[in-house]
Backbone as CSV, one residue per row, in Angstrom:
resi,resn,N_x,N_y,N_z,CA_x,CA_y,CA_z,C_x,C_y,C_z
1,ARG,115.618,134.162,110.371,116.858,133.955,109.645,117.120,132.467,109.550
2,CYS,117.477,132.001,108.382,117.790,130.590,108.148,119.301,130.434,108.127
3,THR,119.828,129.605,108.983,121.271,129.428,109.058,121.614,127.958,108.914
4,ASP,122.896,127.684,108.828,123.253,126.271,108.813,123.326,125.774,110.257
5,GLU,123.445,124.456,110.418,123.327,123.862,111.740,124.385,124.354,112.722
6,LYS,125.571,124.709,112.250,126.583,125.162,113.205,126.224,126.530,113.787
7,ASP,125.410,127.309,113.048,124.993,128.625,113.535,123.722,128.569,114.358
8,GLY,122.979,127.525,114.256,121.728,127.432,114.989,120.837,126.370,114.380
9,ASP,119.847,125.967,115.132,118.966,124.886,114.700,117.969,125.409,113.677
10,ILE,118.049,124.909,112.450,117.130,125.346,111.402,116.077,124.304,111.102
11,SER,116.040,123.230,111.876,115.184,122.143,111.464,114.426,121.510,112.615
12,ASP,113.359,120.870,112.232,112.562,120.089,113.151,112.743,118.629,112.788
13,PRO,112.911,117.765,113.781,113.040,116.352,113.439,111.703,115.759,113.026
14,ILE,111.737,114.981,111.978,110.575,114.222,111.536,111.048,112.780,111.496
15,ILE,110.294,111.875,112.065,110.768,110.505,112.177,109.895,109.562,111.356
16,PRO,110.263,109.300,110.095,109.563,108.275,109.337,110.278,106.938,109.512
17,ASP,109.665,106.033,110.216,110.193,104.680,110.386,111.661,104.623,110.774
18,ARG,111.974,105.219,111.885,113.293,105.155,112.531,114.381,105.991,111.874
19,ARG,114.166,106.534,110.709,115.162,107.437,110.121,114.795,108.843,110.564
20,VAL,115.756,109.564,111.066,115.502,110.941,111.456,115.894,111.837,110.291
21,VAL,114.951,112.615,109.827,115.185,113.550,108.739,115.000,114.942,109.311
22,ARG,116.010,115.760,109.188,115.927,117.124,109.718,115.505,118.053,108.580
23,VAL,114.338,118.638,108.744,113.748,119.477,107.708,113.919,120.947,108.093
24,PRO,114.602,121.730,107.269,114.709,123.160,107.571,113.328,123.799,107.700
25,ARG,113.177,124.645,108.661,111.880,125.265,108.948,111.383,126.155,107.825
26,LEU,112.298,126.775,107.131,111.936,127.699,106.068,112.298,127.087,104.724
27,ALA,111.343,127.085,103.802,111.607,126.553,102.461,111.396,127.653,101.441
28,TYR,112.172,127.594,100.386,112.014,128.513,99.269,111.195,127.793,98.210
29,GLY,109.967,128.245,97.991,109.091,127.649,96.992,109.510,128.063,95.601
30,THR,109.613,127.097,94.706,110.109,127.390,93.365,109.005,127.465,92.318
31,TYR,107.749,127.404,92.741,106.633,127.551,91.806,106.730,128.927,91.159
32,LEU,106.557,128.992,89.865,106.593,130.208,89.051,107.989,130.813,88.864
33,ILE,109.045,130.117,89.310,110.403,130.570,88.981,110.608,130.242,87.501
34,PRO,110.893,131.237,86.676,111.036,130.955,85.242,112.317,130.189,84.917
35,SER,112.257,129.432,83.850,113.440,128.706,83.370,114.251,129.626,82.466
36,THR,114.756,130.675,83.085,115.538,131.691,82.373,116.758,132.042,83.222
37,ALA,117.632,132.855,82.668,118.790,133.329,83.424,118.337,134.113,84.657
38,GLU,117.231,134.835,84.535,116.718,135.601,85.673,116.235,134.665,86.783
39,GLY,115.561,133.590,86.384,115.102,132.609,87.360,116.270,131.934,88.060
40,GLU,117.282,131.605,87.267,118.493,130.997,87.821,119.149,131.937,88.828
41,ALA,119.219,133.206,88.489,119.822,134.192,89.390,118.998,134.341,90.666
42,ALA,117.674,134.306,90.540,116.808,134.438,91.718,117.028,133.286,92.689
43,VAL,117.119,132.069,92.168,117.315,130.907,93.045,118.724,130.924,93.635
44,THR,119.717,131.275,92.837,121.086,131.346,93.343,121.159,132.355,94.489
45,ALA,120.508,133.492,94.331,120.476,134.495,95.401,119.721,133.972,96.619
46,ALA,118.622,133.278,96.390,117.832,132.733,97.505,118.651,131.744,98.322
47,LEU,119.546,131.008,97.650,120.359,130.021,98.354,121.355,130.661,99.321
48,ALA,121.528,131.964,99.254,122.349,132.654,100.239,121.661,132.638,101.603
49,ARG,120.344,132.468,101.614,119.574,132.480,102.857,118.866,131.159,103.139
50,TYR,118.337,130.529,102.126,117.531,129.316,102.306,118.359,128.063,102.052
51,ARG,118.003,126.984,102.749,118.654,125.694,102.520,117.656,124.607,102.116
52,HIS,116.392,124.947,102.117,115.339,123.988,101.733,114.656,124.530,100.483
53,LEU,114.731,123.758,99.397,114.069,124.136,98.155,112.882,123.210,97.939
54,ASP,111.720,123.810,97.728,110.479,123.074,97.480,110.223,123.101,95.979
55,CYS,110.394,121.941,95.329,110.354,121.842,93.873,109.273,120.868,93.424
56,ALA,109.045,120.826,92.114,108.129,119.847,91.517,108.336,119.861,90.011
57,PRO,108.306,118.679,89.381,108.476,118.646,87.922,107.410,119.450,87.182
58,VAL,106.209,119.504,87.722,105.128,120.227,87.056,105.422,121.731,86.980
59,TYR,106.331,122.226,87.802,106.706,123.643,87.738,107.552,123.941,86.500
60,GLY,108.124,122.895,85.892,108.876,123.067,84.651,110.217,123.752,84.800
61,ASN,110.788,123.744,85.995,112.024,124.500,86.200,113.101,123.749,86.985
62,GLU,112.976,122.445,87.135,113.953,121.736,87.965,115.365,121.753,87.369
63,ILE,115.498,121.801,86.056,116.838,121.929,85.456,117.451,123.275,85.847
64,THR,116.649,124.326,85.787,117.110,125.662,86.189,117.490,125.673,87.662
65,ILE,116.689,125.040,88.498,116.997,124.974,89.923,118.321,124.228,90.128
66,GLY,118.510,123.136,89.397,119.758,122.382,89.496,120.975,123.216,89.128
67,ARG,120.862,123.980,88.043,121.973,124.872,87.652,122.233,125.908,88.741
68,SER,121.167,126.420,89.325,121.310,127.423,90.391,122.039,126.849,91.593
69,ILE,121.723,125.615,91.926,122.398,124.958,93.048,123.895,124.873,92.770
70,LEU,124.256,124.449,91.561,125.676,124.346,91.205,126.360,125.711,91.258
71,LEU,125.687,126.751,90.762,126.259,128.106,90.770,126.397,128.683,92.172
72,SER,125.533,128.264,93.082,125.522,128.841,94.427,126.750,128.468,95.235
73,GLY,127.350,127.313,94.931,128.492,126.853,95.714,128.101,126.206,97.033
74,VAL,126.816,126.108,97.313,126.351,125.462,98.543,126.487,123.951,98.354
75,SER,127.153,123.295,99.285,127.356,121.851,99.147,126.036,121.100,99.307
76,ARG,125.933,119.963,98.637,124.696,119.164,98.664,124.304,118.789,100.090
77,GLY,125.271,118.502,100.921,124.987,118.126,102.303,124.326,119.214,103.119
78,LYS,124.423,120.445,102.670,123.806,121.578,103.385,122.410,121.899,102.858
79,LEU,121.980,121.187,101.803,120.674,121.465,101.190,119.650,120.402,101.541
80,PHE,118.403,120.803,101.530,117.281,119.878,101.677,116.409,120.075,100.452
81,LEU,116.348,119.043,99.604,115.596,119.130,98.356,114.318,118.308,98.445
82,THR,113.197,118.988,98.255,111.890,118.337,98.215,111.362,118.434,96.797
83,SER,110.796,117.344,96.308,110.087,117.357,95.037,108.768,116.629,95.223
84,LYS,107.982,116.597,94.176,106.639,116.015,94.264,106.353,115.179,93.027
85,VAL,105.397,114.257,93.165,104.935,113.462,92.034,103.612,114.049,91.574
86,TRP,103.549,114.464,90.322,102.367,115.106,89.778,101.330,114.067,89.344
87,ASN,100.123,114.534,89.145,98.960,113.694,88.842,99.130,112.841,87.588
88,THR,99.715,113.385,86.529,99.848,112.614,85.283,100.742,111.394,85.486
89,ALA,101.807,111.537,86.258,102.670,110.385,86.548,101.898,109.352,87.360
90,GLN,101.114,109.802,88.313,100.334,108.870,89.127,99.366,108.065,88.263
91,ARG,98.674,108.747,87.364,97.695,108.076,86.501,98.353,107.095,85.536
92,SER,99.642,107.310,85.243,100.361,106.450,84.292,100.982,105.228,84.960
93,GLY,100.932,105.129,86.277,101.411,103.935,86.964,102.752,104.087,87.644
94,ARG,103.119,103.017,88.320,104.318,103.036,89.162,105.601,103.309,88.375
95,ALA,105.721,102.783,87.166,106.928,103.034,86.370,107.057,104.528,86.063
96,ALA,105.953,105.178,85.792,105.973,106.623,85.517,106.296,107.412,86.779
97,VAL,105.824,106.936,87.919,106.150,107.582,89.199,107.658,107.505,89.430
98,ARG,108.212,106.313,89.267,109.656,106.121,89.424,110.426,107.017,88.447
99,ASP,109.991,107.038,87.198,110.650,107.860,86.190,110.613,109.339,86.576
100,SER,109.486,109.799,87.091,109.345,111.192,87.509,110.342,111.538,88.612
101,VAL,110.462,110.665,89.598,111.386,110.921,90.704,112.833,110.874,90.215
102,LEU,113.167,109.892,89.396,114.539,109.810,88.872,114.886,111.033,88.026
103,ARG,113.923,111.511,87.243,114.149,112.712,86.439,114.388,113.924,87.347
104,SER,113.629,114.030,88.425,113.848,115.136,89.369,115.238,115.068,89.984
105,ILE,115.657,113.862,90.376,117.003,113.717,90.942,118.047,114.166,89.919
106,CYS,117.918,113.705,88.685,118.863,114.093,87.625,118.872,115.603,87.420
107,ASP,117.689,116.179,87.265,117.591,117.610,86.970,118.113,118.471,88.111
108,LEU,117.792,118.105,89.346,118.190,118.929,90.490,119.678,118.774,90.847
109,HIS,120.306,117.696,90.368,121.736,117.499,90.621,122.592,117.768,89.378
110,GLY,121.944,117.972,88.229,122.690,118.226,87.003,123.488,117.024,86.533
111,VAL,122.915,115.827,86.705,123.607,114.595,86.310,122.693,113.746,85.425
112,GLY,123.260,112.725,84.823,122.498,111.808,83.994,121.937,110.654,84.810
113,ARG,121.005,109.947,84.211,120.348,108.822,84.880,121.354,107.738,85.275
114,GLU,122.368,107.516,84.434,123.361,106.489,84.765,124.107,106.831,86.048
115,ASP,124.313,108.134,86.322,124.955,108.557,87.569,124.065,108.242,88.769
116,VAL,122.777,108.523,88.623,121.830,108.284,89.718,121.706,106.795,90.002
117,LEU,121.714,105.987,88.956,121.510,104.549,89.104,122.810,103.773,89.316
118,SER,123.910,104.461,89.593,125.213,103.805,89.733,125.286,102.883,90.942
119,ARG,124.328,102.963,91.820,124.229,102.078,92.989,125.376,102.222,93.976
120,SER,125.863,103.443,94.122,126.841,103.656,95.182,126.095,103.561,96.517
121,SER,126.799,103.211,97.543,126.147,103.059,98.845,126.863,103.926,99.863
122,PRO,126.218,104.906,100.460,124.845,105.327,100.145,124.803,106.047,98.807
123,PRO,123.603,106.164,98.235,123.502,106.849,96.938,124.071,108.271,97.007
124,ARG,124.799,108.641,95.975,125.389,109.985,95.921,124.346,111.037,95.564
125,TYR,123.375,110.648,94.754,122.332,111.569,94.302,120.994,111.066,94.834
126,TYR,120.254,111.967,95.450,119.004,111.587,96.109,118.141,112.831,96.325
127,LEU,116.918,112.601,96.715,116.037,113.680,97.157,115.814,113.490,98.650
128,ASP,115.805,114.584,99.377,115.585,114.487,100.816,114.146,114.090,101.129
129,MET,113.213,114.587,100.323,111.823,114.222,100.533,111.074,114.307,99.209
130,VAL,110.150,113.361,99.016,109.249,113.407,97.868,107.836,113.310,98.411
131,LEU,106.982,114.184,97.905,105.578,114.218,98.319,104.684,113.734,97.192
132,VAL,103.597,113.079,97.549,102.521,112.830,96.594,101.794,114.180,96.512
133,HIS,101.905,114.853,95.367,101.413,116.228,95.246,99.915,116.348,95.523
134,TRP,99.142,115.461,94.959,97.693,115.405,95.187,97.288,113.938,95.277
135,PRO,96.333,113.601,96.123,95.875,112.211,96.212,94.930,111.881,95.057
136,VAL,95.482,111.437,93.942,94.675,111.127,92.760,93.868,109.853,93.037
137,VAL,92.567,109.973,92.958,91.656,108.866,93.257,92.010,107.656,92.387
138,GLY,92.137,106.516,93.047,92.437,105.280,92.348,93.907,105.069,92.038
139,HIS,94.763,106.040,92.381,96.184,105.937,92.033,97.138,106.297,93.162
140,HIS,96.702,107.107,94.111,97.652,107.639,95.091,98.264,106.572,95.987
141,THR,97.558,105.470,96.260,98.148,104.439,97.121,99.296,103.722,96.402
142,GLU,99.136,103.438,95.120,100.224,102.809,94.360,101.387,103.778,94.169
143,THR,101.071,105.045,94.008,102.125,106.064,93.927,102.961,106.034,95.191
144,TYR,102.279,106.023,96.325,102.981,106.019,97.604,103.840,104.760,97.752
145,LYS,103.312,103.623,97.325,104.070,102.373,97.442,105.335,102.398,96.574
146,GLU,105.275,103.067,95.430,106.493,103.203,94.611,107.492,104.133,95.305
147,LEU,106.990,105.173,95.958,107.883,106.048,96.718,108.526,105.288,97.880
148,GLU,107.783,104.362,98.482,108.366,103.514,99.527,109.533,102.700,98.970
149,ALA,109.375,102.178,97.759,110.456,101.406,97.129,111.686,102.289,96.925
150,LEU,111.488,103.507,96.454,112.604,104.445,96.260,113.245,104.806,97.604
151,TYR,112.432,104.901,98.635,112.914,105.158,99.998,113.814,104.009,100.449
152,ARG,113.373,102.783,100.252,114.166,101.612,100.651,115.492,101.550,99.876
153,GLU,115.496,102.046,98.643,116.716,102.077,97.831,117.643,103.231,98.205
154,GLY,117.175,104.140,99.042,117.987,105.276,99.460,117.972,106.447,98.505
155,LEU,117.170,106.378,97.457,117.084,107.485,96.499,116.178,108.597,97.007
156,VAL,115.371,108.288,97.996,114.478,109.236,98.659,114.676,109.036,100.156
157,ARG,114.921,110.101,100.880,115.187,109.978,102.320,113.936,110.063,103.180
158,ALA,112.867,110.639,102.652,111.591,110.702,103.369,110.474,110.807,102.339
159,VAL,109.328,110.261,102.701,108.144,110.288,101.841,107.050,111.027,102.588
160,GLY,106.366,111.919,101.883,105.301,112.678,102.524,104.116,112.870,101.610
161,LEU,103.140,113.581,102.138,101.878,113.811,101.449,101.639,115.301,101.308
162,SER,100.824,115.645,100.336,100.428,117.037,100.140,98.959,117.050,99.748
163,ASN,98.205,117.917,100.359,96.793,118.126,100.016,95.905,116.928,100.350
164,TYR,96.282,116.108,101.290,95.473,114.962,101.703,94.421,115.387,102.726
165,THR,93.243,114.801,102.583,92.211,114.942,103.610,92.365,113.782,104.587
166,VAL,91.618,113.811,105.667,91.636,112.698,106.613,91.221,111.414,105.902
167,GLY,90.193,111.494,105.058,89.730,110.317,104.324,90.788,109.752,103.388
168,ASP,91.507,110.632,102.695,92.589,110.185,101.811,93.674,109.474,102.615
169,TYR,94.011,110.039,103.767,95.044,109.464,104.621,94.609,108.093,105.147
170,GLU,93.374,107.988,105.569,92.859,106.706,106.060,92.882,105.644,104.961
171,GLU,92.540,106.043,103.725,92.609,105.116,102.592,94.050,104.645,102.370
172,LEU,94.991,105.572,102.475,96.397,105.224,102.308,96.837,104.230,103.388
173,LEU,96.498,104.501,104.626,96.865,103.595,105.715,96.257,102.209,105.517
174,ALA,95.005,102.159,105.076,94.310,100.880,104.868,94.931,100.071,103.724
175,SER,95.703,100.714,102.854,96.312,100.013,101.715,97.532,99.187,102.112
176,GLY,97.961,99.308,103.358,99.079,98.495,103.831,100.447,99.115,103.631
177,ILE,100.542,100.431,103.652,101.858,101.068,103.510,102.759,100.664,104.676
178,GLN,104.065,100.736,104.444,105.036,100.330,105.464,105.867,101.488,105.987
179,VAL,105.920,102.582,105.256,106.700,103.748,105.644,105.724,104.850,106.072
180,THR,105.855,105.305,107.285,104.985,106.354,107.792,105.241,107.657,107.042
181,PRO,104.177,108.322,106.547,104.405,109.614,105.892,105.066,110.610,106.842
182,ALA,106.065,111.297,106.328,106.809,112.260,107.145,105.983,113.494,107.476
183,LEU,105.095,113.877,106.544,104.268,115.061,106.772,103.151,115.118,105.749
184,ASN,102.203,116.015,106.001,101.126,116.330,105.053,100.968,117.835,105.071
């Protein structure tokens, strides 16, 4: 059973560079959730039990997920939102990586880019964690470095990896990253 913190501990601490990020143990994967009223209803119902949503722009449904969050009535502070950077953004460079993350923040919060970039301190709109979805050869280290920049700006609370091998991880470390990956 997934509960909020007052009912019981739902999270494990992960410590990326002195920031403690509490990640709910159970996540609701949003892959294959359709961008339809039925998909919206499924996610809204899931939010009655889950507090961690695992999303990605490549799934094509982050706007639907954002609407579901608003309909659920669950406050943002009670949610843990994870998104990922897809391969095409990585191949297009750091500006595309940044754009992908900003678009996810907008879509998952139901706000415009000007709201996200308003520079309130701390940022009102953010992602709890962003993962490099796949280590794209020749691009994943720069992708990670752009995520570090977003982390320093407070738009991303933790940076992690997905589908990395030991060799990919060693290459990332050798590139001079400054923020320890929260998970793989």
